[in-house]
C-alpha positions as CSV (number, residue, x, y, z in Angstrom):
1,M,-142.2,177.6,11.8
2,E,-138.5,177.3,11.0
3,K,-136.1,175.4,13.2
4,A,-132.4,175.8,13.8
5,K,-129.8,174.5,16.3
6,I,-128.5,178.0,17.1
7,V,-129.9,181.5,16.4
8,V,-127.3,184.3,16.5
9,V,-128.7,187.8,17.0
10,G,-126.4,190.3,15.3
11,G,-124.2,190.1,12.2
12,G,-121.2,192.0,13.3
13,P,-117.7,190.4,13.9
14,A,-118.8,188.6,17.1
15,G,-121.9,187.2,15.5
16,I,-120.2,186.0,12.3
17,A,-117.4,184.5,14.4
18,T,-120.0,182.6,16.5
19,A,-121.5,181.1,13.4
20,V,-118.1,180.2,12.0
21,E,-117.1,178.5,15.2
22,A,-120.4,176.6,15.4
23,K,-120.2,175.4,11.8
24,A,-116.6,174.3,12.3
25,A,-117.8,172.4,15.4
26,G,-120.4,170.5,13.3
27,I,-123.4,172.4,14.6
28,E,-126.0,173.0,11.9
29,P,-128.2,174.7,11.0
30,V,-127.1,178.0,12.4
31,I,-128.9,181.2,11.4
32,V,-127.6,184.7,11.9
33,L,-130.1,187.6,12.0
34,E,-128.9,191.1,11.2
35,K,-131.2,194.1,11.4
36,E,-129.2,196.2,8.8
37,E,-128.8,195.7,5.1
38,R,-125.2,194.4,5.4
39,P,-123.1,192.6,8.0
40,C,-120.6,194.5,10.1
41,H,-122.9,197.6,10.0
42,T,-120.9,199.6,12.6
43,I,-117.7,199.3,10.5
44,Q,-119.6,199.8,7.2
45,K,-121.2,203.0,8.5
46,Y,-118.9,204.6,11.0
47,Y,-115.4,203.8,9.6
48,H,-114.4,206.2,6.8
49,K,-112.7,204.9,3.7
50,G,-109.2,203.5,4.4
51,K,-109.7,203.8,8.2
52,R,-107.4,201.5,10.2
53,V,-109.0,198.5,12.0
54,D,-106.7,197.8,15.0
55,A,-105.9,194.2,16.2
56,V,-104.6,195.9,19.3
57,W,-107.3,198.0,20.8
58,Q,-106.5,200.7,23.5
59,G,-103.2,199.0,24.2
60,Q,-104.9,195.6,24.8
61,E,-103.0,192.9,22.9
62,V,-105.3,189.9,22.7
63,K,-103.9,186.5,21.6
64,P,-106.4,184.8,19.1
65,E,-107.9,181.6,20.4
66,G,-110.3,180.6,17.7
67,I,-110.7,180.4,13.9
68,C,-111.4,184.1,13.3
69,R,-108.4,186.4,13.5
70,F,-106.8,189.3,11.7
71,E,-103.8,191.7,11.7
72,T,-104.2,195.5,11.8
73,C,-105.6,196.4,8.4
74,T,-107.9,198.9,6.6
75,K,-111.7,199.0,6.7
76,E,-111.9,197.6,3.2
77,E,-109.5,194.7,4.0
78,F,-111.3,193.8,7.2
79,L,-114.7,193.7,5.5
80,E,-113.3,191.5,2.7
81,L,-112.0,189.1,5.4
82,M,-115.4,188.9,7.0
83,E,-117.1,188.3,3.7
84,K,-114.6,185.5,3.1
85,Y,-115.5,183.9,6.4
86,I,-119.2,184.1,5.5
87,K,-118.6,182.5,2.1
88,D,-116.1,179.9,3.1
89,Y,-118.2,178.6,6.0
90,K,-121.5,179.1,4.1
91,I,-123.0,181.2,6.9
92,D,-126.8,181.6,6.7
93,L,-126.8,185.4,7.3
94,R,-130.2,187.1,6.9
95,T,-130.2,190.9,6.7
96,N,-133.1,193.3,7.4
97,Q,-134.1,191.0,10.2
98,E,-134.3,193.0,13.4
99,V,-135.1,190.7,16.4
100,Y,-137.8,192.2,18.6
101,K,-138.8,189.3,20.8
102,I,-137.2,186.2,22.4
103,E,-139.1,183.8,24.5
104,K,-138.2,180.5,26.1
105,T,-140.5,177.5,26.7
106,N,-139.1,174.4,28.3
107,D,-135.8,173.8,26.5
108,C,-136.5,175.8,23.3
109,F,-136.3,179.5,22.4
110,R,-138.6,181.2,20.0
111,V,-137.2,184.2,18.1
112,W,-139.3,186.8,16.3
113,A,-137.6,189.0,13.7
114,G,-138.5,191.2,10.7
115,K,-142.0,191.1,9.4
116,D,-142.9,187.4,9.7
117,T,-139.7,185.5,10.7
118,V,-140.2,183.1,13.6
119,I,-137.4,180.6,14.4
120,E,-137.2,177.9,17.1
121,A,-133.8,176.8,18.5
122,P,-132.4,175.3,21.7
123,I,-129.6,177.8,21.8
124,V,-129.6,181.6,21.2
125,V,-126.4,183.8,21.1
126,I,-126.9,187.5,21.3
127,A,-124.1,189.4,19.5
128,I,-125.5,192.9,19.2
129,G,-122.8,195.5,19.7
130,I,-122.9,198.7,21.8
131,F,-122.3,201.2,19.0
132,G,-125.9,200.8,17.8
133,K,-126.9,202.8,20.9
134,P,-124.3,205.7,21.3
135,V,-123.9,207.3,24.7
136,K,-125.5,210.7,24.7
137,P,-124.8,213.6,27.2
138,R,-127.0,214.1,30.2
139,Y,-128.0,217.6,29.3
140,R,-130.8,218.3,26.8
141,I,-130.1,218.7,23.1
142,P,-132.4,221.6,22.0
143,K,-134.6,220.7,19.0
144,E,-133.3,223.9,17.2
145,V,-129.8,222.4,16.9
146,K,-130.5,218.7,16.6
147,D,-129.7,218.7,12.9
148,K,-126.2,220.0,13.8
149,V,-125.4,217.5,16.5
150,F,-124.0,214.0,15.6
151,F,-123.1,210.9,17.5
152,G,-120.4,208.3,17.0
153,T,-117.4,208.2,14.6
154,Q,-118.3,210.1,11.5
155,T,-117.4,209.3,7.9
156,Q,-118.2,212.7,6.4
157,C,-118.2,216.4,7.4
158,M,-121.5,218.3,7.7
159,L,-122.0,220.3,4.5
160,G,-120.9,223.9,4.9
161,A,-119.5,223.4,8.4
162,Q,-116.4,225.5,9.0
163,K,-116.0,225.3,12.8
164,I,-116.7,222.0,14.5
165,L,-116.5,220.8,18.1
166,V,-115.7,217.1,18.7
167,V,-116.5,215.9,22.3
168,G,-114.7,212.8,23.8
169,G,-111.4,211.4,24.8
170,G,-111.1,208.0,23.2
171,D,-110.1,206.6,19.9
172,S,-113.3,207.5,18.1
173,A,-113.0,211.1,19.2
174,A,-109.3,211.3,18.0
175,E,-110.2,209.6,14.7
176,T,-113.1,211.9,14.0
177,A,-111.1,215.0,14.8
178,C,-108.3,213.8,12.5
179,F,-110.6,212.9,9.7
180,L,-112.6,216.2,9.8
181,C,-109.7,218.6,10.2
182,D,-109.0,218.7,6.5
183,E,-112.5,220.0,5.9
184,A,-113.0,222.4,8.8
185,E,-111.5,224.1,11.9
186,I,-111.7,221.5,14.6
187,Y,-111.8,221.8,18.4
188,L,-111.6,218.7,20.6
189,S,-113.1,219.0,24.1
190,Y,-112.2,216.4,26.7
191,R,-113.2,216.6,30.4
192,R,-109.9,215.3,31.7
193,P,-106.5,217.1,31.7
194,Q,-104.9,214.5,29.6
195,F,-105.7,211.6,27.3
196,F,-105.3,208.0,28.6
197,R,-107.7,205.9,26.5
198,I,-106.3,206.6,23.0
199,N,-104.1,204.0,21.4
200,E,-100.5,205.0,20.5
201,Q,-101.1,205.3,16.7
202,N,-104.1,207.5,17.1
203,L,-102.4,209.7,19.6
204,K,-99.5,210.2,17.3
205,E,-101.9,211.2,14.5
206,L,-103.7,213.6,16.8
207,E,-100.6,215.2,18.1
208,K,-99.3,215.7,14.6
209,R,-102.5,217.6,13.6
210,V,-102.4,219.6,16.9
211,K,-98.9,220.6,16.1
212,A,-99.9,221.7,12.6
213,G,-102.7,223.8,14.0
214,K,-105.4,221.7,12.4
215,V,-106.9,220.6,15.7
216,K,-107.2,222.7,18.8
217,L,-107.5,221.0,22.2
218,L,-109.9,222.0,24.9
219,M,-108.6,219.9,27.7
220,N,-110.2,219.7,31.2
221,T,-113.5,221.2,29.8
222,D,-117.0,220.0,30.6
223,I,-120.0,221.1,28.7
224,E,-123.0,222.4,30.6
225,S,-125.5,223.1,27.8
226,L,-126.1,223.7,24.2
227,S,-128.4,226.4,22.7
228,A,-129.1,227.9,19.3
229,T,-127.8,231.3,18.1
230,P,-129.7,233.8,16.0
231,E,-127.4,232.8,13.1
232,N,-128.6,229.2,13.4
233,K,-125.4,227.9,14.9
234,V,-124.7,226.0,18.1
235,K,-123.6,227.9,21.2
236,V,-121.7,225.7,23.7
237,R,-121.6,226.7,27.3
238,F,-118.9,225.1,29.4
239,K,-119.1,224.6,33.2
240,D,-116.3,227.2,33.8
241,G,-118.5,229.8,32.2
242,Q,-116.8,229.9,28.8
243,E,-119.0,230.1,25.7
244,M,-118.1,229.2,22.1
245,V,-120.1,229.0,18.9
246,F,-119.8,226.1,16.4
247,D,-121.4,225.1,13.1
248,A,-121.7,221.5,14.3
249,V,-121.0,219.3,17.4
250,Y,-119.8,215.7,17.1
251,Y,-120.2,213.5,20.3
252,C,-117.8,210.5,20.4
253,L,-118.6,209.1,23.8
254,G,-118.7,205.4,23.1
255,G,-121.7,203.1,23.2
256,A,-124.1,201.8,25.8
257,T,-125.2,198.2,26.4
258,P,-128.8,197.8,25.1
259,D,-129.9,196.7,28.5
260,N,-133.6,197.3,28.0
261,F,-133.6,194.6,25.3
262,L,-131.7,192.2,27.6
263,R,-133.9,192.9,30.6
264,A,-137.0,192.2,28.5
265,I,-135.7,188.8,27.7
266,G,-135.0,188.2,31.4
267,V,-131.2,188.6,31.6
268,E,-130.0,189.5,35.0
269,M,-127.9,192.7,35.3
270,E,-125.3,193.7,37.8
271,D,-123.9,197.3,37.9
272,N,-125.7,197.8,34.6
273,R,-123.8,195.0,32.9
274,P,-125.3,191.5,32.1
275,K,-124.3,188.8,34.5
276,V,-122.5,185.9,32.7
277,D,-120.3,182.9,33.6
278,E,-117.0,181.7,32.3
279,Y,-118.6,180.6,29.0
280,F,-120.6,183.9,28.8
281,E,-123.9,182.1,29.5
282,T,-126.5,184.2,31.2
283,N,-128.9,183.3,34.0
284,I,-131.2,181.9,31.3
285,P,-129.9,178.4,30.4
286,G,-129.0,178.2,26.7
287,L,-128.8,182.0,26.2
288,F,-125.3,183.3,25.6
289,L,-123.7,186.7,25.0
290,V,-120.6,187.6,22.9
291,G,-118.6,190.6,21.9
292,D,-119.2,194.1,23.4
293,L,-122.0,192.8,25.6
294,V,-119.4,190.9,27.8
295,F,-116.4,193.2,27.4
296,E,-116.7,196.7,28.8
297,K,-114.0,197.9,26.5
298,G,-113.6,194.9,24.2
299,S,-111.6,194.7,21.0
300,I,-112.6,192.8,17.8
301,M,-110.1,190.1,18.6
302,A,-111.6,189.8,22.1
303,A,-115.0,189.5,20.4
304,F,-113.7,186.7,18.1
305,N,-112.3,184.9,21.2
306,S,-115.6,185.2,23.1
307,A,-117.3,183.4,20.1
308,H,-114.8,180.6,20.4
309,Q,-115.4,180.3,24.1
310,V,-119.2,180.4,23.8
311,V,-119.3,177.6,21.2
312,K,-116.9,175.6,23.4
313,G,-119.4,176.0,26.3
314,I,-122.4,175.1,24.1
315,K,-120.7,171.8,23.1
316,E,-119.8,171.0,26.7
317,R,-123.2,171.8,28.2
318,Y,-125.8,171.3,25.5
319,Q,-124.6,168.5,23.1
320,E,-127.6,166.4,24.0
321,R,-130.1,169.3,23.6
322,L,-128.5,170.2,20.2
323,E,-128.9,166.6,19.0
324,R,-132.5,166.5,20.2
325,G,-133.4,170.0,18.8
326,C,-136.8,171.6,19.3
């Protein structure tokens, strides 16, 4: 059985930053387990080519506290930066290693991942993001239209789609509408009368396309149901009785905390959020959370800072355990 000082679950920005901070603090070995083929999967998959990665997220300017930091840049530039951190700090990042079980015995955790990976470590940091589990509407998505319904920020338009409905009122909805409007006629449905969660730059881009007639806003609209038409399209019925037909529907409703995974480990929840202290340690000693799991609407910079804070807490509370190992 392999042994480490820290196992980090998740190879996104928060997970990589945690490993960087730990290595810089002299903690080794540190192993990062990522379930996908490449690190930063959410950015790799859901950010289209050239998409802006904002240092200021939803108007929240976060001052960097640790090693990892960045200025607003493109998707490609940000991924290059993360690869540089991985290379410079010689991060042991293992891909295609989905963690499916974590157990604690005495002062050691045992982590199971992939087909036959088992690692023991005194400290585990969970850095899985929320975008891996997108929020879905409460109403049923009929099986007849499931191939025309998409979730999360999209990097390509459905082939042949001429009329698309984007649902949501945040940055991902605005970005998806702006990205798709060169390929199809776009309608953006939001349940509130005005936007308040979109950052200034995205709002400007959206307003520019609305003015040009490329995006049509359906403000203060709430969807009641979806159904299939005889022409194999998606009929959308709104709660005010209005009905419209689209070739495809894109839901951009954000992500949900993977609470079932956390509960299975034994993490206590409060108001459907994991309970953590000032160092983002859970009720299970030695088990820490970083990134989206501890910030309801966190930014990448905040995720970097959470990694810095967690490693600081690990050094303060568990130096002896780290030296002893498992």
